[in-house]
N, C-alpha and C positions, 0 to 999 in steps of 0.2 A: 504493499499499500504506500503510495507516494505521499509525502508530507508537503503541503503547500502553505505558505504564509502570504497573506494579502493585506494591503493597506485598507483600513475599514471604509473610509468615505468614498474612495474611488474604485476599490476592488482590484487595484493594480497588484499583480503578483511580484512579490519581493524576493521570494526564495522557493525552491522546490527540489526535492530529492527523495531517494529511497532511504529508509532507515539503514544506518550502517554503511551506506555508500555515499558519504558526503554530508550526512546529518546524524547527529546523535542527541538523545535526550540526556540532559545532565542537570541534576538537582531540580527537576520539574520544568525545565525550559529547553527549547530546541536550539542547538548550536550547529550552524551550517558552515561547511568549508566555503571559502570565497568563490570557488568555481560553481557552486550551486545557488549563488546569490546574484540578483540583478544589480551589481555594484554600480552600474552607470546611472541608476536612479537614486542611489544613496550617498550621503555625505557624512564621513566620520567627523565629529565636531571636537572642540576643545573642552566641551563640558564633560565633567568626570563624575564618577561615583566610586567610592572606596568601600569595598566589602572587606570586613576584617579577616575573612578566610581566603578569598581568591585574589585580592589585591585591587588595583585601580583599573577601571574600564572607562572607555570613551562612549558617550552616547552617539547614536547614528540617527540622522534625519532623512526622510523621504523627500525628494524634490521632484515634483510632477513636471510633465512637458511644458506646462504653462507657467512654471516658475513657482507655483504654490508649494510651500514647505510645510511638512507635518513633522513636528518634533518628536524625538525619542521613540522611533519605531523599533530600534534595535540597540544593541551595545556590543562592544568589542573589547576583550582583554588582550592588549598587545604583549604584556609580560606578566602573566599571572604568577601567583606565589607558587613555590614548589608543591608538587602533588596535584596540580591542576593543569598540567601540560596539555591535556585533551582539548581545552577551550582556547588555547593560544591562537590569536589571529582569526578565530571563527566569529561569525556574526550570530548573535543570540537574539532569539524572539521568544516572547511569552507563549506558552502552549495554550490552546483554547482560544478564547476571545477576551482580550483585555487591552486597555489603552487604545492605541492607534492601529492594532493589528488583530487579525483573526486567522485561525487555522482552518483550513478546509480546501 
């Protein structure tokens, strides 16, 4: 079964892959390899969040063709803490429907 993540308001596909072939569920969220993500529609920002366990991530915004921006559709850990190497450089999205994205 393919896992697809869409931006809620437009329905634009942000990421899609088969589990284990470019996407893994980690701590309840989907983490996609960049090759499974429509990176041309996403912008990694300077805004950060620091998880006491995984380290610091950068928030990712969706930029539509008309220039409309939707904040915080994903996040990326460029250098996670030891023990969390699986998520390094992957684009993370909430599983299910939450915030600006939905799974489906």
